[in-house]
C-alpha positions as CSV (number, residue, x, y, z in Angstrom):
1,Q,6.0,-11.8,-10.2
2,V,4.1,-9.6,-7.9
3,Q,2.8,-9.5,-4.3
4,L,-0.3,-7.9,-3.9
5,V,-1.8,-6.7,-0.3
6,E,-5.7,-5.4,-0.5
7,S,-7.4,-3.0,2.0
8,G,-10.8,-2.1,2.5
9,G,-14.1,-4.2,2.6
10,G,-15.7,-4.4,5.9
11,L,-19.6,-4.0,7.0
12,E,-21.8,-2.1,5.3
13,Q,-25.8,-1.7,4.8
14,A,-27.6,-2.6,1.8
15,G,-27.3,0.8,-0.6
16,G,-24.2,1.8,1.1
17,S,-20.7,2.4,-0.6
18,L,-17.5,0.3,-0.2
19,R,-14.0,1.3,-1.5
20,L,-11.7,-1.7,-1.9
21,S,-7.8,-1.3,-2.9
22,C,-5.1,-3.1,-3.8
23,A,-1.2,-2.2,-3.8
24,A,1.0,-4.3,-5.8
25,S,4.6,-4.8,-5.4
26,G,7.5,-6.8,-6.8
27,S,8.0,-6.6,-10.7
28,T,5.4,-4.3,-11.3
29,F,6.3,-3.4,-14.5
30,S,5.3,-6.3,-16.0
31,I,1.7,-6.3,-14.7
32,Y,-0.8,-5.8,-17.9
33,V,-4.4,-6.4,-16.5
34,M,-5.1,-5.9,-12.6
35,G,-8.9,-7.0,-11.4
36,W,-11.1,-7.8,-8.8
37,Y,-12.8,-11.2,-8.2
38,R,-15.1,-12.5,-5.4
39,Q,-15.9,-15.7,-4.0
40,A,-19.0,-16.2,-1.8
41,P,-19.9,-19.1,0.5
42,G,-20.5,-22.6,-2.0
43,K,-19.8,-20.5,-5.1
44,Q,-16.9,-20.2,-7.5
45,R,-14.9,-16.9,-7.9
46,E,-16.7,-14.9,-10.2
47,L,-14.3,-12.0,-12.2
48,V,-16.1,-8.4,-10.7
49,A,-13.9,-6.0,-12.9
50,T,-10.5,-5.8,-15.0
51,I,-8.7,-2.7,-16.2
52,T,-5.3,-2.7,-18.2
53,S,-2.4,-0.9,-18.4
54,D,-3.7,1.4,-21.0
55,G,-7.3,1.8,-19.1
56,S,-9.6,-0.4,-21.0
57,T,-12.5,-1.7,-18.5
58,N,-14.7,-4.7,-18.0
59,Y,-16.9,-5.6,-15.6
60,A,-19.6,-8.5,-14.7
61,D,-23.2,-7.9,-15.9
62,S,-23.9,-8.0,-12.0
63,V,-22.2,-5.2,-11.2
64,K,-22.2,-2.9,-14.1
65,G,-23.2,0.8,-13.2
66,R,-22.7,0.4,-9.3
67,C,-18.8,-0.6,-9.4
68,T,-15.9,1.7,-10.8
69,I,-12.4,0.3,-11.2
70,S,-9.5,2.7,-11.3
71,R,-5.4,2.1,-11.6
72,D,-2.7,4.0,-10.8
73,N,0.0,2.9,-12.8
74,A,2.6,5.2,-11.6
75,K,1.8,3.6,-7.9
76,S,0.8,0.0,-9.2
77,T,-2.3,0.4,-7.1
78,V,-6.4,-0.6,-8.3
79,A,-9.2,0.5,-6.5
80,L,-12.8,-1.0,-6.3
81,Q,-15.5,1.3,-5.8
82,M,-18.7,0.0,-5.0
83,N,-22.3,1.6,-4.3
84,S,-25.8,0.7,-4.3
85,L,-24.4,-2.8,-2.3
86,K,-27.2,-5.5,-2.2
87,P,-26.7,-8.5,0.0
88,E,-25.8,-10.6,-3.1
89,D,-22.4,-8.7,-3.3
90,T,-21.3,-10.3,0.3
91,A,-18.2,-12.3,-0.9
92,V,-14.5,-12.5,-0.3
93,Y,-12.8,-10.1,-2.6
94,Y,-9.5,-11.0,-4.3
95,C,-7.3,-8.6,-6.2
96,N,-5.6,-10.1,-9.3
97,A,-2.5,-9.3,-11.7
98,E,-1.4,-11.0,-14.6
99,G,1.5,-10.3,-17.1
100,K,4.4,-11.5,-18.1
101,L,7.7,-11.6,-17.0
102,F,11.1,-13.7,-19.0
103,G,8.7,-14.9,-21.6
104,N,6.2,-16.5,-18.7
105,S,2.6,-15.4,-18.1
106,Y,2.0,-15.2,-14.2
107,R,-1.0,-14.4,-12.6
108,S,-1.2,-13.2,-8.5
109,W,-3.5,-13.2,-6.5
110,G,-3.7,-11.1,-2.8
111,Q,-5.5,-12.6,0.1
112,G,-8.4,-11.9,0.2
113,T,-10.8,-8.9,1.8
114,Q,-14.1,-9.8,3.2
115,V,-17.5,-7.9,2.4
116,T,-20.5,-8.3,3.9
117,V,-23.6,-6.5,3.1
118,S,-26.5,-6.7,5.7
119,S,-30.1,-6.4,4.4
């Protein structure tokens, strides 16, 4: 499978911007989809954005027009640029990778990085 390490995040004011990055290691050739999910206190983990190996993207309605996901297949990295931040964007953000290895599908998660947006 793969291991994921996130970086970025932190404290930002509403209206500001943050960039999250995630680096994959291990059997990165097997990754098909990479993405970002988030979990706010007391809430379930939810999708933010995903990107496939051929560049197809999918965004949650709540971040459309404010966030951009990008991927570098050669470097096995995925990034999330977040603009026009809102307090409701406050959450732990998790990097995700999905793929298939030796015929078995897998889903890997990073350790999470905190994003806090102050009003």
